[in-house]
N, C-alpha and C positions, 0 to 999 in steps of 0.2 A: 539320321538313318543309320542304325548300327550295322557294321559290316560283319560282326561275329556270326550273325544268323543268315548270312547271304549264300550259303551253300545250296546247291540244288537238292531238292527233296521231291519225292513222289507223293504229293498230297492228294491227287485225284487221278491216278492212273498214268499220268505223263509227267515228266520232269518240269518243275517250275522253280523259279526263284522266289522265295518267301518275301523278300524285301521289295523287289521291283520287277515288273515284266513290261516290255514295250512291244506292241504289235503294230507294225508299220507297213507301208505299201510301196516304197520305192527305194532304190539303191542309195540315193543321197541321204535320205532320212535314216536308213539302216546304218550308214557310216557315222552319222552324227550321234545317234543313240548309242552305238557301241563305244564311241570314244568316252562318253560320259560314264557308261557302265564300267569300263576299264579303269577310269580315274577313281571310281568309288569302290574298287576291288570286288566287283560283282562278276559272276561268270558271263562269258559272251552269249551263252544260251538264253540269257535273260532278255535278249532282243530277238524277236521272231518276225518273219515275213508273213503277210496275210491280212493285216489291218484288223478292224473290229470283228470281222467275221471269224477270224482265227481265235481272237480273244473269247468269243462266245463258245466256241468249241472246246477250248482248253479249260475254261473256268467253270467249275460247278458251284452251286449255291453253298455257302458256308465254307468254301475252300478257295480263298482268293489271296493273291500277294497284297501286301500292305498298299502298294501304289501300282496302278496300271496306266500306261500310256496307250491310247487306242486311236488309230488313224481311221477317220471316217470318209477319206477321200473317194473311195470306190463303193461305198455302201449305197444300196438302192433304197434303204429306209433308215436314214441315220438317226432320227429321233427314236424310232421303235427299237433300234439296236442299242442305243444308249440306255433307254429305259430298261431293257432286259438285262444289260450288263451291270448296271447300278444295282438292280435287284439282286443279281447273283453275288455281287461283291459285298453287300451288306453295309450297315452304317458306319462301321469302324474303319473302313478302307477308303482310299482316295482314287478317283478317276481323273485323269488328264486327257481331254479330247484334243486331237490334232485334226485341223481341217484347212480348207483353202480360202474361206470367206473371211475377209477382214472387215467385219461389220459388228458394231457393238451390240446390235439386237441379236445376232447369232450367239455371241458370248453370253448375253443374258439368258437366252433360251437354253443354252447348254447347262448353265448353272441351275436354272429352274428344273431341269430334268434330273438333277443330282450330281452333275460333274463338279469337281473341285476347282478346275481351271480349264481354259480353252486357249490353245496356241495355234498360231497361223503359220503355214508353210511359207518359206522353206525353214525347216527346223535346223538350228545351229546348236553345237554343244553348249554354248553359253546360255542360250534361251532355255534349253532343257534343264541345265544345271540350276539356273535361277528358279525355275518352276518347282524343282524338287526341294530346294532350300526353303522356299516359301512354304511348302507343305510341312516340312520339318518344324518350322516355327509355329504354324497353325496347330500342329499336333501337340507341341509343348504347352501352348496356351490352353488348348482344349483339355489336356490332362490335368491342368491346374484348376480349371473352372467346372468341369463336368464331373460331379461327384455322385450323381444319381445311381443308386443300386437298383437293378432291374430284376423283378420277380414275375414270372409268367405262370399263371395257373391254368391247367387244362383239365376239364372233366372228360375222362375217357369214355364214360357212358352218360346218358341223359339222366338227370335227377339224382346225381351222387352228392350234390352240395358244393360243388366247386365255387359257384358264385357266392354262396354264403360264407365260405372260407375266405375268398378274396376280399369281400367287403369288411369282414371283421378283423382280418389280419391288418388291413390298411388303417382301420379305426384305431386298433391298439398301437400301432406304430405312431400315429399322429397324437393320440390323446393320453397314452400311458408312457410311451417312450419319448414323447415330445420331439418327434422327428417330422420335418416338413415332408408331406406324403401326397402323391398324386395317384388316384385310382382310375384306370381306364377300363371301361366296360365296352367291349367290342361286339357284344350282341346288340346290334343296332335296332332290332325290331322288338326283341323280348327281354332286353336287359333289366335287371332288378336292383342294381346298386343304389340309384337314387331313391327308388321306392322303399328299399330296406332301411334307409336312414332318414326318410320323410322329408326329402328335399326335391325342388323342381329340377327337371333336366335342363341343361343349357341349350341355347339356340343355335350354336355355331359348330357343333361337333361334326355333323354330316358334311358341312361345307369344307371344314378343315381336312377331312379325309378324301374328299373329292378333288380338292385344289391345293395340294401341298405347297405350291409355289407362293400361296398367299400367307403361309404361316410366318408370323412374327409374334413378339411378346404381347403386343396390344391385342391382336386378333385372338390369340390363345387365351388371354385373360377373359375376354368376352364370352368365350365358349365354355369356360369352366364354371362349375357350381361349387360354392363353398359350403362344406359340411362341418365347419368348426374352424378354430384358429389355425390349425396345422394341416387340415385335410381338404383337398379339392377333388372333384369327381368330374370326369369327362364321360358323359353317357347321353343316350338319346332314346326316344320312343318313336321311331319312324313309322309312318302308315304301312300297315301290312301289305297293302296292294302295290306299294312302290318299291322298285328295285333300286338299291343304293349301289352306285358304281364307285367302288373304293379304289383309288389309285394304288397300285401295288407298292409304290414307294412312300406313300403317305404316312404310314405307321412308323417307318424308320425315321422319317423327317420329324414326326411328332415327338417320338422318344428323344431325339437329339435335342429338340428345343426345350422339352420339359426337364430334361436332366441338368440343365444349367440352373435351375432354380429350386429343384426338389431333391432331397437326399434319398428318398425312397419312391420307386415307381412300381406299382403293382398293376399287372395287366390280367384281366379276366378274358381269356381267349377261347371262344367257342371252338369245338373240335372240327366243325366244318371248315374253318379257316386254316387248319394246319397245313394243307398243301401249298397255300400261297404265302405262308409266313416263315419260311425257312431262315431268312436273315434275322428276323426277330428272335427265334428260338436260338439261333447260333450266338447272338449277342447277349442273351440273358445271363445274369450272374447266377440265377437259380430258375429252374423249370420244375414245377410241382405237377405231378400227374396224380389226379384224384380218381379213385375207383370205389366201388362197393365190393362186398365179399361174394362175387359171382365168378363163374367160369369165364363169361365174356369179359369181365373186368380183367382177369388174369391175362387173357389173350390180348387185349387191347393195350394194356400197360406194356407188355413185352414187345408188341408190335411197334408202338410209338417210340419206345426206348431204342430199339434197333434203328428206326428211321432217323432219330436224333443223333445216334452214334455216327452215322454217315454224314451228318452236318458238321461234325467236330464242334459241338456246343462247347463254348469256353467255360461255362459254369457247371455246376452239379445238377444232377437230376434227383429230385426228392419224391419218393413214392409214398402216397397217403392213402390209407383205407378209411373211408368215411362211413358214418351212419352205423357204427358198430354196436350191436346189442339192441335193446328195445323190443318192440312188439314184432318186428319183421324178422323172421328167421333167416339166417345167412344160408346161402347155398353151399358155401365151402367154409370149413372151419378155419380158424386162425393158423393152425399148424400146417394144414394142407395148402392154404393160400401161400404161406411163406415158402413152402417146398417148391411150389409151382412157379414161383417168380424167379426170373433170371438174376435179379438182385434183390437184397432184403428190403422189407418194408420199413420206412423210416418212422412213420407215425400211424397209430390207430386212433381215430377220432370218434368219441363215443356219441351215440344218439341221445338227443335230449329233446324229445317232442314237445314237452310242456314249455320249456324255455323258448324254443323256436316259434311256438304258437304266439306267445306274448310278444316276442320281438317283432313278428310279422304284423300283428295287429296294432302295435304301438309305434312302429317305425323307429325302433331303437336297436342298439348293438347288443350282442350277446353279453359282454362284460357288464354293461350298464344295468342289465336285467338280472343276471345271475353272477354276482361278483366273485363268489368263491366256489362256483360249480366246477365239476370235473371237466366239462366242455371248455369253460373259460380258462382253466389251468393249462390244458393242452394247447389252446390257441395262443396263450401268452408265451409258452415255451417255443412254439413254432415261430412266432413273430420275432422273438429275440434271436433265434437261430438265424432267420433270414436277414434281419437288419444288422446282425452283429452288435446288438444292444447289450450293454452290461449295466445293470442297475447300480446306482451309487451305494457304497457300503454304509450300513447304518452304524452310527457311533454307539458304543456301549456306555454304560453308566460312567465308567472311569474316564472315557474319552470326553464325555459331556462335561464332567466336572473340571477336567484339565483345560478344556477349551474355554469354559467360563472363567477360570483363573487367569488364562492368558488374555482374555478380552478385557477383564477388569484392570490388569496391569497396563494394557495399552491406553 
């Protein structure tokens, strides 16, 4: 845990320590926590009285210290409080829960709710320091193993083609860039990712979202649909009359599990889920906001951008105007659209109704139907930008001849 970044900062209206904050409920625990904080050259204000209730008041979604110790001794709803705090902290930060019950079933329950560790009172400096050291080792291991780059696409208006973009960008990453790619379609009732590539939906995606504590590699593999050697899809077509109770923490847990095995993770996020997925947006390497050339599109891109700025999204925000040109006249010209945007548009994606019709009827990707079309070219550029893919350099005639001579000598 680096001490260089341990100074207090006003991340969300009140002073917090970016490395560590402890929220405890009694004098003995306060003293023990402050001893550890002092030994690690962190400010004494990193330890606060008030337990998990105070932690929930101080921490906003997307603005969390890297490690939080939260005392649940006086909580009236400990499981609910832990769930809310984990959701606010996001998948990249760690929660240590402090309680009074010395029962292994309680430990397991805390971990299933998203806590990284559970400690039993009385807290000693040695116990707290050992827990922090353990998290440091876990973080180093995770940094070495979790290489998945996370891209989230959001259609700011209905029918702007965000799902089409998500499906085809994932397909290009897997089939042309040869990168292991996972596509998550979070429109659980009307998603089109599996339909677009003519594969069957998996059977366990809903259960994975409703029961994140069941997530493991074997369970996840059974829920995935393979759409090629390098591409898997998590999608479902749930009955319209059934409400799907998605656990707020399940998507974070799902991303964490997938990122261990796939270098690219593309998430098609319906806009109605935006209010519940602050942690996902904050953790994304790239968030793509897709709009059409309308006044409503301008308004909503700017509104979502402002909301995401408050989340301190770690990655960049890419603005895409889709379905440009074609038969449908734009409400706003390109020039006026650019002027009205608070940030410039990154990509204008052309309309290609003929290709899209063939793709929809055949269940094929856009590049496989129109290999050299303008739409395919812009999609390849976008995919390489998102995945940081650099195509291998082609050898010229001189290089080929030289390489042939070297091979013959060998």
